C-alpha positions as CSV (number, residue, x, y, z in Angstrom):
1,X,32.8,145.2,241.3
2,X,33.7,141.7,240.0
3,X,32.7,140.7,236.4
4,X,32.1,137.5,235.6
5,X,30.7,136.6,232.1
6,X,28.9,133.8,233.1
7,X,26.1,135.7,235.3
8,X,23.9,136.8,232.2
9,X,21.1,139.7,232.8
10,X,22.8,140.0,236.5
11,X,26.6,140.7,235.1
12,X,28.4,143.9,236.3
13,X,28.9,145.7,234.0
14,X,32.6,145.3,232.5
15,X,33.7,149.0,233.1
16,X,33.2,149.6,236.5
17,X,35.0,146.2,236.8
18,X,37.4,147.8,234.9
19,X,37.6,151.2,237.3
20,X,37.4,148.6,240.4
21,X,40.4,146.4,238.9
22,X,42.9,149.9,238.0
23,X,42.2,150.9,241.2
24,X,43.1,147.3,242.9
25,X,46.2,147.7,240.7
26,X,47.1,151.3,241.5
27,X,46.8,150.0,245.1
28,X,49.4,147.8,244.4
29,X,51.8,150.1,242.8
30,X,51.4,152.3,246.0
31,X,52.3,150.0,248.4
32,X,55.1,147.8,246.5
33,X,57.0,149.6,244.2
34,X,56.3,152.7,246.5
35,X,56.3,152.7,249.6
36,X,57.7,149.2,250.2
37,X,60.6,150.2,247.1
38,X,61.3,153.6,250.3
39,X,61.4,151.6,253.1
40,X,63.5,148.8,251.7
41,X,66.1,151.7,250.4
42,X,65.9,154.0,253.2
43,X,66.2,150.8,255.2
44,X,69.3,149.5,253.2
45,X,70.8,153.0,253.6
46,X,71.1,153.2,257.3
47,X,72.4,149.9,257.8
48,X,75.2,150.6,255.2
49,X,77.4,149.4,257.5
50,X,76.1,146.5,259.5
51,X,76.2,145.2,255.1
52,X,79.5,145.7,254.9
53,X,79.8,143.3,257.8
54,X,76.9,140.4,256.9
55,X,76.7,141.4,252.7
56,X,79.2,143.4,251.9
57,X,78.4,142.3,248.4
58,X,75.3,144.6,248.0
59,X,74.9,148.3,246.0
60,X,75.4,150.7,249.3
61,X,78.3,148.8,250.7
62,X,80.1,147.8,247.5
63,X,80.2,151.3,245.9
64,X,78.1,150.3,243.8
65,X,75.6,153.5,243.9
66,X,76.3,157.3,244.9
67,X,75.5,158.3,248.2
68,X,73.4,161.0,245.7
69,X,71.6,158.5,244.0
70,X,70.1,156.6,246.8
71,X,69.0,160.0,248.5
72,X,67.5,161.1,245.0
73,X,66.2,157.2,245.2
74,X,64.6,157.6,248.4
75,X,63.0,161.5,247.9
76,X,61.6,159.6,244.6
77,X,60.0,156.8,246.1
78,X,58.8,159.1,249.3
79,X,56.7,162.1,247.4
80,X,55.7,159.8,244.2
81,X,54.1,157.1,246.9
82,X,52.4,160.0,249.0
83,X,51.4,161.9,245.5
84,X,50.0,158.5,244.6
85,X,48.3,157.7,248.0
86,X,46.5,161.2,248.0
87,X,45.2,160.6,244.0
88,X,43.8,157.3,245.2
89,X,41.7,159.7,247.5
90,X,40.4,162.0,244.8
91,X,39.7,158.6,243.2
92,X,37.6,157.3,246.0
93,X,35.6,160.9,246.5
94,X,37.0,160.4,250.1
95,X,36.7,163.5,252.0
96,X,39.4,162.7,254.3
97,X,42.4,161.7,252.8
98,X,42.1,158.3,255.1
99,X,44.3,156.6,252.3
100,X,47.1,159.5,251.9
101,X,47.6,159.1,256.3
102,X,47.6,155.6,255.5
103,X,50.6,156.3,253.5
104,X,52.0,159.1,256.0
105,X,51.8,156.9,259.1
106,X,53.6,153.9,257.3
107,X,57.0,156.2,256.1
108,X,56.9,157.5,259.3
109,X,56.8,154.2,261.1
110,X,59.9,153.2,258.0
111,X,61.9,156.3,259.1
112,X,61.5,155.3,263.0
113,X,62.7,151.9,262.0
114,X,65.7,152.3,260.6
115,X,66.6,155.7,261.3
116,X,68.3,156.6,264.7
117,X,67.9,158.1,266.9
118,X,64.8,155.7,267.5
119,X,66.1,153.1,265.5
120,X,63.3,150.4,266.0
121,X,65.2,147.9,264.7
122,X,67.6,148.2,267.6
123,X,65.3,146.1,269.8
124,X,64.2,142.6,268.1
125,X,60.6,142.9,269.5
126,X,59.8,146.7,269.1
127,X,61.4,146.3,265.4
128,X,60.2,143.1,264.5
129,X,56.6,144.0,265.3
130,X,57.0,147.0,263.4
131,X,58.3,145.7,260.4
132,X,55.8,142.8,260.6
133,X,52.4,144.6,261.0
134,X,53.7,147.0,258.1
135,X,53.8,144.7,256.2
136,X,50.3,142.7,256.6
137,X,48.4,145.7,258.2
138,X,49.1,148.7,256.4
139,X,48.3,147.7,253.0
140,X,45.1,145.6,254.1
141,X,44.0,148.9,255.6
142,X,44.6,150.5,252.3
143,X,42.4,148.3,250.6
144,X,39.5,148.6,253.3
145,X,40.1,152.2,252.9
146,X,39.7,152.1,248.6
147,X,37.0,149.8,248.2
148,X,35.0,148.6,252.2
149,X,34.8,150.4,255.4
150,X,38.2,150.7,257.3
151,X,37.3,150.1,261.4
152,X,38.0,148.9,264.4
153,X,37.4,145.7,264.4
154,X,39.6,144.9,260.6
155,X,42.6,147.9,262.6
156,X,42.4,144.6,265.4
157,X,42.6,141.4,263.2
158,X,45.7,142.5,261.4
159,X,47.4,143.6,263.9
160,X,46.7,140.4,265.4
161,X,47.4,138.7,262.4
162,X,51.2,140.9,262.4
163,X,52.6,138.2,265.0
164,X,52.9,136.0,261.9
165,X,54.8,139.1,260.6
166,X,56.5,139.4,263.1
167,X,57.6,136.1,262.8
168,X,58.7,136.5,259.2
169,X,60.8,139.6,260.3
170,X,62.6,137.2,262.6
171,X,63.6,135.2,259.6
172,X,65.4,137.8,258.2
173,X,67.0,138.1,261.0
174,X,69.5,135.4,261.3
175,X,71.4,136.7,258.6
176,X,72.4,139.1,260.2
177,X,73.9,137.8,263.6
178,X,77.2,139.0,263.1
179,X,76.8,142.2,261.9
180,X,74.1,142.9,264.2
181,X,76.5,141.7,267.3
182,X,79.0,143.8,266.5
183,X,76.9,147.2,265.7
184,X,75.0,146.5,268.9
185,X,71.3,145.6,267.8
186,X,68.9,143.4,269.8
187,X,67.8,141.2,267.1
188,X,66.2,138.2,268.6
189,X,69.0,135.5,267.7
190,X,71.3,138.5,269.1
191,X,70.0,138.6,272.3
192,X,68.3,135.2,272.8
193,X,70.8,133.0,270.7
194,X,69.8,131.1,267.6
195,X,68.3,127.9,268.9
196,X,65.7,130.0,271.2
197,X,65.2,132.4,268.5
198,X,63.9,130.0,265.4
199,X,61.6,128.7,268.3
200,X,60.2,132.4,269.2
201,X,59.7,132.7,265.2
202,X,57.9,128.9,263.5
203,X,56.1,129.6,267.0
204,X,54.7,133.3,266.0
205,X,54.0,132.3,263.4
206,X,51.9,129.2,263.9
207,X,49.6,129.9,267.0
208,X,49.2,133.4,265.1
209,X,46.6,131.5,262.7
210,X,45.8,128.6,264.7
211,X,44.2,131.1,266.6
212,X,42.9,132.9,263.5
213,X,41.6,129.5,262.7
214,X,40.0,128.7,265.7
215,X,38.3,131.9,265.4
216,X,36.5,131.4,262.4
217,X,35.7,128.0,263.3
218,X,34.0,129.8,266.3
219,X,32.1,132.4,264.6
220,X,30.2,129.7,262.3
221,X,32.9,129.4,259.0
222,X,34.2,126.4,258.7
223,X,34.9,126.2,255.4
224,X,37.5,129.3,256.0
225,X,38.6,127.7,259.3
226,X,39.9,124.3,257.4
227,X,41.1,125.7,254.0
228,X,43.7,128.4,256.3
229,X,44.5,125.0,258.9
230,X,45.5,123.2,255.5
231,X,47.5,125.9,254.3
232,X,49.7,126.1,258.1
233,X,50.5,122.4,257.4
234,X,52.7,122.9,254.3
235,X,54.3,125.7,256.3
236,X,54.7,123.8,259.0
237,X,56.6,121.2,256.8
238,X,59.2,123.6,255.6
239,X,59.9,124.7,259.1
240,X,60.8,121.1,259.6
241,X,62.4,120.8,256.3
242,X,64.4,124.0,255.8
243,X,64.6,126.6,258.9
244,X,64.6,124.5,262.5
245,X,67.5,122.7,260.9
246,X,69.5,125.9,259.8
247,X,68.0,128.6,259.8
248,X,70.9,130.8,258.7
249,X,71.7,128.7,255.5
250,X,68.0,127.6,254.7
251,X,66.4,131.4,255.7
252,X,65.7,132.4,251.5
253,X,64.4,128.3,251.5
254,X,62.0,128.5,254.0
255,X,60.6,131.7,252.8
256,X,60.1,130.5,249.3
257,X,58.1,127.3,250.2
258,X,56.3,128.7,253.1
259,X,55.7,132.3,252.5
260,X,52.9,131.7,249.8
261,X,50.2,129.7,252.1
262,X,50.8,132.4,254.5
263,X,49.5,135.6,252.4
264,X,46.9,133.3,250.8
265,X,45.9,131.9,254.1
266,X,45.7,136.7,254.5
């Protein structure tokens, strides 16, 4: 329910719109501070030896926070996130706790991404796709489960879009090449070298979005197709302006400029 004050007698009831807004904001808190926070914290904990080489000023390797504080934060975010997800299922009246199961699946992927023995991030392809698909697909599935129907088409399309997320995940690997190489992690910049990896990165981002734009045009949605195309162009500009000349030095500049256009496109 979206409230429109100019809709006259057909306007949605403001209370219904307010309830849906509260549900949407709660979904964002679940996906952001709680479960992304859990993912980032557990990743920082298992990367503390690598960060000691690449970014020794970060809170864990610098000793700014203790092991006990890290573990308490991980536990709080995990338990709080799962409790919040179950509360959303109750709020939505789900017979099957879909949002809770999605959250449980996401935390499992987060754990095996960062933690031994699987530690998916040791393999550039598996790790980056796990990361990219989690950031793009899981929040989307959560919203669809809350407000619509989580069906196979939604799952397939978001997983396809996750190839762009794979490219975004690769961007984060360039600043960590020294530590990844020292610790034996096969990130794509380590496995292929910086020159090849930067082209793999931008190709996955651009080809995915161009493919979706072509698909939208094919199914009779030219307006959406051209809007998406327009959002791809500034990303390509940022790639040639910042990222391709020096992906190690300019990764943050590139992400700051280009990623909003990627997200609007999604």
